[in-house]
C-alpha positions as CSV (number, residue, x, y, z in Angstrom):
1,T,43.6,-34.7,-141.1
2,K,42.1,-32.5,-138.4
3,G,43.4,-28.8,-138.4
4,R,44.6,-26.8,-135.3
5,A,41.1,-25.0,-135.2
6,S,39.1,-28.1,-134.8
7,M,41.4,-29.6,-132.1
8,K,40.5,-29.5,-128.3
9,A,42.3,-27.3,-126.0
10,S,43.4,-30.3,-123.9
11,P,45.3,-33.1,-125.8
12,L,43.9,-35.7,-123.4
13,D,40.3,-34.6,-124.4
14,E,41.5,-34.8,-128.0
15,F,42.9,-38.3,-127.5
16,I,39.6,-39.6,-125.8
17,A,37.5,-38.1,-128.6
18,R,39.5,-39.7,-131.4
19,S,39.6,-43.0,-129.5
20,H,35.9,-43.0,-128.8
21,A,35.3,-42.7,-132.3
22,R,37.2,-45.6,-133.2
23,G,35.3,-47.7,-130.4
24,Q,38.4,-48.1,-128.1
25,C,36.8,-46.4,-125.3
26,D,33.6,-44.7,-124.1
27,K,32.8,-41.0,-124.1
28,H,34.3,-40.7,-120.5
29,G,37.6,-42.3,-121.7
30,V,37.1,-45.7,-120.3
31,A,38.4,-48.7,-122.1
32,T,35.7,-50.7,-124.0
33,G,38.0,-53.8,-123.5
34,F,38.5,-56.8,-125.5
35,P,38.5,-57.5,-128.5
36,V,39.3,-53.9,-129.3
37,P,43.0,-52.9,-128.7
38,W,43.9,-49.8,-126.9
39,A,47.5,-49.9,-125.6
40,F,50.5,-47.7,-125.6
41,T,54.5,-48.3,-125.5
42,L,55.8,-47.2,-122.1
43,A,59.5,-46.4,-121.8
44,T,61.1,-45.6,-118.5
45,P,64.7,-45.3,-117.4
46,G,66.6,-48.0,-115.8
47,P,67.4,-48.3,-112.2
48,T,71.1,-46.9,-112.5
49,P,72.4,-44.4,-114.8
50,D,74.2,-47.1,-116.9
51,S,71.2,-49.4,-117.1
52,H,69.2,-49.8,-120.4
53,P,65.8,-48.2,-120.4
54,S,62.7,-50.3,-120.1
55,C,60.2,-50.5,-122.8
56,R,56.8,-52.4,-122.6
57,N,53.5,-52.2,-124.2
58,I,50.7,-51.8,-121.6
59,G,46.8,-51.4,-122.0
60,I,45.1,-48.3,-121.3
61,H,42.4,-48.7,-118.8
62,H,41.2,-45.1,-118.9
63,V,42.0,-41.4,-119.7
64,D,41.1,-38.7,-117.4
65,A,41.9,-34.9,-117.1
66,E,45.3,-35.8,-115.5
67,G,46.6,-38.3,-117.8
68,F,46.8,-41.9,-118.9
69,V,45.7,-44.6,-116.4
70,F,47.1,-48.0,-116.4
71,A,47.5,-51.2,-114.3
72,C,50.5,-53.4,-114.2
73,R,52.4,-55.7,-111.7
74,G,55.0,-53.9,-109.4
75,H,57.1,-51.0,-111.0
76,P,55.9,-49.6,-114.5
77,G,59.4,-50.2,-115.6
78,G,59.0,-54.0,-114.9
79,A,61.4,-56.2,-112.9
80,A,64.3,-53.8,-113.5
81,G,62.5,-50.9,-111.9
82,G,63.7,-47.4,-112.6
83,G,62.5,-43.7,-111.8
84,S,59.2,-41.8,-112.2
85,L,60.1,-40.1,-115.6
86,A,58.5,-41.8,-118.6
87,S,57.5,-41.5,-122.2
88,I,54.5,-43.3,-124.2
89,C,53.8,-43.8,-127.7
90,F,50.4,-44.9,-129.0
91,L,49.9,-45.9,-132.6
92,A,46.6,-46.0,-134.4
93,G,45.7,-46.8,-138.1
94,N,47.8,-48.8,-140.5
95,Y,50.6,-47.3,-142.8
96,P,49.7,-46.5,-145.6
97,N,46.2,-47.6,-146.6
98,A,44.1,-47.6,-143.4
99,G,42.4,-44.3,-144.3
100,F,44.0,-42.7,-141.2
101,E,47.4,-42.9,-139.4
102,E,48.2,-41.3,-135.9
103,Q,51.0,-41.4,-133.7
104,W,50.6,-39.9,-130.2
105,R,53.6,-39.2,-128.0
106,A,53.9,-38.0,-124.4
107,E,56.3,-37.2,-121.7
108,G,55.5,-37.0,-118.1
109,I,55.8,-38.5,-114.6
110,V,54.4,-41.8,-113.5
111,Q,52.1,-41.4,-110.3
112,P,51.1,-44.2,-108.2
113,L,47.2,-44.5,-107.6
114,D,45.1,-45.9,-105.1
115,V,42.7,-48.7,-106.3
116,S,39.7,-46.5,-105.4
117,E,41.0,-44.0,-107.9
118,A,40.7,-46.6,-110.8
119,T,37.2,-47.4,-111.4
120,P,35.8,-49.7,-112.6
121,L,38.3,-52.2,-111.0
122,N,36.6,-55.2,-113.0
123,A,38.0,-53.8,-116.3
124,D,41.2,-55.5,-115.7
125,Q,40.2,-58.8,-114.2
126,D,41.9,-60.8,-116.7
127,L,45.3,-59.2,-115.8
128,Q,44.4,-59.5,-111.9
129,V,44.1,-63.3,-112.5
130,Q,47.2,-63.7,-114.3
131,I,49.3,-61.6,-111.6
132,V,47.6,-63.5,-108.6
133,A,48.3,-66.7,-110.2
134,S,52.1,-65.9,-111.0
135,A,52.5,-64.7,-107.4
136,A,51.1,-68.2,-106.1
137,F,53.3,-70.0,-108.3
138,S,56.3,-68.0,-107.2
139,E,55.4,-68.5,-103.5
140,A,55.0,-72.2,-104.3
141,R,58.4,-72.6,-105.8
142,R,60.0,-70.9,-102.7
143,A,58.2,-73.1,-100.5
144,K,59.3,-76.1,-102.1
145,S,62.7,-75.4,-103.0
146,G,63.6,-72.5,-100.6
147,S,64.5,-70.0,-103.3
148,S,62.8,-68.5,-106.7
149,D,65.6,-70.1,-108.7
150,P,66.0,-70.4,-111.8
151,V,65.5,-66.6,-112.7
152,D,66.8,-64.4,-115.4
153,T,69.0,-61.5,-115.1
154,N,66.2,-59.3,-114.1
155,G,65.0,-61.6,-111.5
156,R,62.1,-63.0,-113.4
157,L,61.1,-66.6,-112.8
158,L,62.1,-69.0,-115.5
159,L,60.0,-71.9,-116.4
160,P,62.4,-74.6,-117.9
161,T,60.3,-77.6,-117.9
162,D,56.9,-78.7,-119.2
163,E,55.9,-79.3,-115.4
164,D,56.4,-75.8,-114.6
165,A,54.2,-74.7,-117.6
166,A,51.3,-77.1,-116.5
167,T,51.7,-76.0,-112.9
168,L,51.2,-72.3,-113.8
169,D,48.4,-73.0,-116.1
170,A,46.6,-74.9,-113.2
171,R,47.3,-71.9,-110.9
172,V,45.6,-69.6,-113.5
173,A,42.5,-71.9,-113.8
174,A,42.1,-72.0,-110.0
175,V,42.2,-68.3,-109.6
176,E,39.8,-67.6,-112.4
177,T,37.4,-70.1,-110.6
178,R,37.7,-68.2,-107.5
179,R,37.4,-64.9,-109.5
180,A,34.1,-66.1,-111.2
181,A,32.7,-67.0,-107.8
182,G,33.4,-63.6,-106.4
183,K,36.1,-64.9,-103.9
184,L,39.0,-63.0,-105.5
185,H,39.5,-60.2,-103.0
186,A,41.2,-56.8,-103.3
187,D,43.8,-57.5,-100.7
188,E,44.9,-60.6,-102.2
189,I,45.2,-58.7,-105.6
190,K,47.2,-56.0,-104.0
191,R,49.5,-58.4,-102.1
192,A,50.4,-60.1,-105.6
193,G,51.7,-56.8,-106.8
194,F,48.7,-55.6,-108.8
195,R,49.2,-51.6,-109.1
196,W,47.5,-48.7,-110.7
197,Y,49.5,-45.7,-112.2
198,R,48.8,-42.6,-114.1
199,L,51.2,-41.1,-116.6
200,A,50.8,-37.4,-116.1
201,P,52.2,-35.8,-119.0
202,S,53.8,-32.4,-119.6
203,R,54.0,-32.5,-123.3
204,V,51.8,-34.3,-125.8
205,E,52.0,-34.5,-129.6
206,V,50.1,-36.0,-132.5
207,L,51.6,-36.9,-135.9
208,A,48.6,-37.3,-138.2
209,G,49.0,-38.9,-141.7
210,G,52.2,-40.1,-143.4
211,P,54.6,-39.6,-146.3
212,S,52.1,-41.1,-148.7
213,W,49.3,-38.6,-147.9
214,P,48.7,-36.0,-150.5
215,H,49.9,-33.1,-148.3
216,G,52.3,-35.3,-146.2
217,P,51.8,-35.6,-142.3
218,T,51.1,-33.0,-139.6
219,R,52.3,-32.7,-136.3
220,H,50.7,-30.9,-133.4
221,E,52.0,-30.3,-130.0
222,W,50.6,-29.4,-126.6
223,I,52.6,-28.1,-123.6
224,K,51.4,-27.8,-120.0
225,S,52.4,-24.8,-118.0
226,A,54.5,-25.9,-115.0
227,H,52.9,-22.8,-113.1
228,A,49.1,-22.7,-114.3
229,G,48.7,-26.1,-115.0
230,V,46.9,-25.6,-118.1
231,W,47.6,-26.8,-121.5
232,T,48.7,-24.5,-124.3
233,P,46.7,-24.4,-127.5
234,P,47.8,-27.0,-130.0
235,T,50.8,-25.6,-132.0
236,R,51.6,-27.0,-135.4
237,V,55.2,-28.4,-135.8
238,L,57.5,-29.2,-138.7
239,P,56.7,-33.0,-139.1
240,Y,60.3,-34.1,-139.8
241,N,62.5,-31.6,-138.0
242,V,66.2,-31.7,-138.6
243,A,68.2,-30.3,-135.8
244,D,71.4,-28.1,-136.6
245,V,74.3,-30.8,-135.5
246,E,76.7,-28.1,-135.5
247,G,74.8,-25.6,-133.3
248,P,73.0,-22.3,-134.4
249,T,75.9,-20.7,-136.3
250,G,73.6,-18.4,-138.7
251,N,75.6,-19.7,-141.5
252,A,73.8,-21.6,-144.1
253,A,76.7,-23.2,-145.3
254,N,77.3,-24.9,-142.1
255,K,73.7,-26.2,-141.5
256,S,74.0,-29.2,-143.9
257,F,74.7,-32.6,-142.2
258,N,78.1,-33.5,-141.4
259,V,78.7,-37.2,-140.9
260,E,81.7,-36.7,-138.8
261,A,79.8,-34.6,-136.4
262,R,77.8,-37.9,-135.4
263,V,81.0,-39.7,-134.1
264,D,81.9,-39.3,-130.5
265,V,85.6,-38.4,-129.6
266,K,87.2,-39.4,-126.5
267,R,89.2,-36.5,-124.9
268,D,90.4,-36.0,-121.2
269,G,88.7,-39.1,-119.8
270,G,85.4,-38.2,-121.1
271,W,83.4,-38.2,-124.3
272,D,83.0,-35.1,-126.3
273,S,81.6,-34.3,-129.6
274,P,84.0,-33.6,-132.7
275,A,82.4,-30.0,-132.8
276,S,83.8,-29.1,-129.4
277,A,86.9,-31.2,-129.6
278,R,88.5,-29.6,-132.8
279,G,91.7,-27.7,-132.9
280,G,92.5,-24.7,-134.5
281,F,93.0,-26.1,-138.1
282,G,89.5,-27.9,-137.9
283,W,90.9,-31.2,-136.9
284,T,90.0,-33.3,-134.0
285,W,92.4,-33.7,-131.0
286,F,92.9,-37.4,-132.1
287,E,93.8,-36.3,-135.7
288,M,96.3,-33.9,-134.3
289,M,97.8,-36.4,-131.9
290,L,98.1,-39.0,-135.0
291,A,99.8,-36.2,-137.2
292,A,102.4,-35.4,-134.3
293,Y,103.3,-38.9,-133.9
294,A,103.8,-39.4,-137.6
295,L,106.0,-36.4,-137.8
296,G,107.9,-37.7,-134.8
297,V,108.5,-41.1,-136.2
298,T,109.6,-39.5,-139.8
299,A,112.2,-37.3,-137.8
300,A,113.5,-40.3,-135.9
301,C,114.0,-42.2,-139.1
302,V,115.8,-39.4,-140.8
303,L,118.1,-38.9,-137.7
304,L,119.0,-42.7,-137.8
305,L,119.9,-42.5,-141.4
306,R,122.2,-39.4,-141.0
307,M,123.9,-41.2,-138.1
308,S,124.5,-44.3,-140.0
309,G,125.9,-42.5,-142.9
310,G,128.2,-40.8,-141.1
311,M,129.5,-43.9,-139.3
């Protein structure tokens, strides 16, 4: 495991150096391509506050001084769309016996790029063929039936029959033939929805090693200054940090895990944590209301008994 002193000032340069050593990219950060995998998991928010986040695995085209460059069809969040904030997770190695294990995480903003910024373009020709063929299939279905139906809840076309699958395969073969002949042009690729993006990170960390390692894993973090636009030197972070669920009380006795503190309590039309919804006796408001109800029922029973005895 590399120590802080041997790490590069920029996490992107460090990521390129390690990936180059594994044969995943060249020294400039451009992917070497098939058959060497080089991909990260991209997570983006949903289009509305109550939507599920979108998570997908995307191949890295290259890494530059500004971030991670990748290509996909349409929005980086997929058919569901979403905002520009994003997180990525990249795994390398194999737990526990590969000789190395790494997990890279980064958070930042997804920026759309012009095709001219993502060179060399031919690095993702297979993806371009698939996207153009899919767009052609969709257009043919709309021309034939007047709509794209059937589709799923995210608007993605369904292929319910063997004929649909065979038609798509034929489209892919036809587009590949045109690509090989140099007849697949940039404007057609763009119309089909092929887009370039960069994840410009504001924070990057790497967790190297695992629980089985002699000294356990190490975690280092870089943070980019919002004003100067430069990275802080890598800082070592506790690998398995446990947040104080009760808040910073300063009392060691209160820093142990409280299972109840992980359960939400509904109060005043909204959700509050038990730590902020407790009464003066350390009870939650729900517990206090339940106790008051039980006392009220008991008092009513006693009153009825007395009334029946006096009759």
